[in-house]
C-alpha positions in Angstrom: -5.5 -247.4 33.5 -3.1 -246.3 30.8 -3.3 -244.2 27.7 -0.9 -245.4 25.0 -0.5 -242.7 22.3 1.1 -243.4 18.9 2.3 -240.3 17.0 2.0 -239.9 13.3 0.1 -238.1 10.6 -3.4 -239.3 9.5 -4.2 -240.5 5.9 -2.8 -243.2 3.5 -0.3 -240.6 2.1 1.7 -240.8 5.3 1.0 -244.3 6.4 4.5 -245.7 5.6 6.5 -242.7 6.7 9.2 -242.9 9.3 7.4 -240.2 11.2 4.5 -242.6 11.6 6.3 -245.3 13.4 4.3 -244.4 16.5 1.0 -245.2 14.7 2.6 -248.5 13.5 3.5 -249.4 17.1 0.0 -249.0 18.5 -1.5 -250.7 15.4 0.6 -253.7 16.1 -0.4 -253.8 19.8 -4.1 -253.5 18.9 -3.9 -256.3 16.4 -1.9 -258.7 18.6 -3.9 -258.2 21.8 -7.5 -258.2 20.6 -8.3 -254.5 21.1 -11.7 -253.1 20.0 -12.0 -251.8 16.5 -10.7 -248.3 16.0 -13.4 -245.6 16.4 -13.3 -241.8 16.2 -12.9 -240.0 19.6 -10.9 -237.2 21.2 -9.9 -235.8 17.8 -8.4 -239.1 16.8 -8.9 -242.8 16.7 -9.1 -245.0 19.8 -9.0 -248.7 20.6 -9.8 -250.2 24.0 -8.5 -253.4 25.6 -6.4 -254.9 28.3 -2.7 -255.6 28.6 -2.1 -257.9 31.4 -4.1 -256.6 34.4 -4.3 -253.1 33.1 -7.0 -251.5 31.1 -5.5 -249.5 28.2 -6.8 -247.0 25.7 -4.8 -246.7 22.5 -4.9 -243.3 20.8 -3.8 -242.2 17.3 -4.4 -238.4 17.1 -5.9 -237.3 13.8 -4.9 -233.6 14.3 -1.6 -234.0 12.4 1.7 -234.2 14.2 2.2 -230.6 15.4 -1.3 -230.5 17.1 -1.1 -233.9 18.7 -1.4 -232.4 22.2 -5.0 -231.4 21.6 -6.1 -235.0 21.2 -3.9 -236.3 24.0 -5.0 -233.7 26.5 -8.7 -234.3 25.7 -8.4 -238.1 26.2 -6.4 -237.7 29.4 -8.9 -235.3 30.9 -11.9 -237.4 30.0 -10.4 -240.5 31.7 -9.1 -238.4 34.7 -5.6 -239.6 34.1 -2.3 -238.0 35.2 0.6 -237.3 32.8 2.4 -240.3 34.3 -0.4 -242.6 33.0 0.4 -241.5 29.4 2.9 -243.4 27.3 3.8 -241.8 23.9 5.4 -243.9 21.1 7.3 -241.6 18.7 10.1 -241.6 16.1 13.6 -240.6 17.3 16.3 -239.2 15.0 19.0 -239.5 17.6 18.7 -243.3 17.9 20.0 -245.8 15.3 17.3 -247.6 13.3 15.6 -250.3 15.4 17.0 -249.0 18.8 14.5 -248.3 21.6 14.7 -246.3 24.8 12.1 -245.7 27.5 12.1 -242.3 29.1 10.0 -240.4 31.6 9.9 -236.6 31.5 12.4 -234.3 29.9 12.5 -232.1 26.9 10.9 -232.5 23.5 14.2 -232.2 21.5 12.5 -230.3 18.7 10.0 -233.1 17.9 6.8 -231.3 16.9 4.5 -233.9 18.3 6.1 -233.9 21.7 6.3 -230.1 21.7 2.5 -230.0 21.3 2.0 -232.6 24.0 4.3 -230.6 26.4 2.1 -227.5 25.8 -1.1 -229.4 26.7 -0.2 -231.8 29.5 3.3 -230.8 30.6 6.4 -232.9 30.3 5.9 -235.6 33.0 4.5 -238.3 30.7 6.4 -241.3 29.5 7.7 -241.8 26.1 9.0 -244.8 24.1 11.7 -243.4 21.7 11.8 -245.5 18.5 15.0 -245.0 16.5 14.8 -244.2 12.8 18.3 -242.9 12.4 19.4 -239.4 11.1 19.9 -238.4 7.4 23.2 -236.8 8.4 22.2 -233.2 7.5 19.6 -231.2 9.4 18.4 -229.6 6.2 17.3 -233.1 5.0 15.4 -234.0 8.2 11.9 -232.9 7.1 12.1 -234.9 3.8 13.6 -237.9 5.6 11.0 -238.3 8.3 8.2 -237.7 5.8 9.4 -240.4 3.4 8.6 -244.1 3.6 10.8 -246.7 5.2 13.0 -248.3 2.6 12.5 -251.9 1.5 15.8 -252.8 3.3 14.2 -251.6 6.6 11.3 -254.1 6.6 12.9 -256.9 8.5 14.2 -254.9 11.5 11.0 -252.8 11.5 8.8 -255.9 11.7 11.0 -257.4 14.5 10.8 -254.1 16.4 7.1 -253.7 16.2 6.5 -257.3 17.3 8.9 -256.8 20.2 7.0 -253.7 21.3 3.8 -255.7 21.1 5.4 -258.5 23.1 6.5 -256.1 25.8 3.3 -254.0 25.9 1.8 -255.7 29.0 5.0 -255.1 31.0 5.0 -251.5 29.9 1.4 -251.1 30.9 2.3 -252.4 34.4 5.1 -249.9 34.7 7.9 -252.5 34.1 10.2 -250.6 31.7 13.0 -253.2 32.1 10.6 -256.1 31.3 9.4 -254.2 28.2 13.0 -253.6 27.0 13.8 -257.3 27.6 10.9 -258.4 25.4 12.0 -256.0 22.7 15.5 -257.3 22.8 14.4 -260.9 22.5 12.9 -259.9 19.1 15.5 -257.5 17.8 18.6 -259.2 19.2 17.7 -262.8 20.0 20.3 -264.8 21.9 22.4 -267.2 19.8 21.4 -270.9 19.9 23.2 -272.8 22.6 23.2 -276.0 20.6 26.6 -277.4 20.6 27.9 -274.5 22.7 30.0 -275.1 25.9 29.2 -273.0 29.0 32.0 -270.5 29.8 34.6 -272.1 32.0 33.4 -275.6 31.4 36.0 -278.3 30.5 35.9 -279.7 27.0 34.4 -283.1 26.7 36.8 -286.0 27.1 37.9 -287.5 23.8 36.5 -290.9 23.0 39.1 -293.6 23.5 40.9 -294.6 20.3 40.1 -298.0 19.0 42.6 -300.5 20.0 44.6 -302.0 17.1 43.7 -305.6 16.3 46.2 -308.0 17.9 48.1 -310.0 15.3 47.3 -313.7 15.9 48.4 -316.7 14.0 45.9 -318.8 12.0 46.3 -321.6 14.6 45.5 -319.2 17.5 42.4 -317.9 15.7 41.2 -321.5 15.1 41.7 -322.4 18.8 39.7 -319.2 19.7 36.7 -320.6 17.9 36.6 -323.7 20.2 37.6 -322.1 23.4 
């Protein structure tokens, strides 16, 4: 069994914020994979379902970001899970918008949601780092993460969320590489091979040029009709 946690702040005021991309990720998984309706539990909202062969509980803490660990710890203990069974989806300033990295363990890098989770369950959980880019100045970070994605972000954000959903069964089964491959197919699809020539292959042979018509006398052409 796995516990997939999306980080964000509850309420419509924050729904479109960059800081809420974790909520967006688990919402997309729930919608695409037929999870149960969200219901209140563990100081948050949960949805239950299956991804591949794995039973998965989705959790959106309702404690606000800096207290997320309370909700995660309560859900983990109830289901008798280990930190390694927990996967946290969160925004990442140090990755370019649309980039994704999967990581197990390590520090919280100042992220308040991760800091709280560290305090409640330790650091040995998995996390999916979802790039939102950096505003360029640390004094602008708070306003940046608590503002909505721009209209120009919509296409890459939609591709990213669908890629996460596509790869969720692989992630639930512990296949991080398979998950990343599914994300890449959405966010950086291979170019069409139509008309392309495989590397190293010889170019196609040119079609033979049409032979010029032989110049024949009128008498020779008349004889051809009766030959």
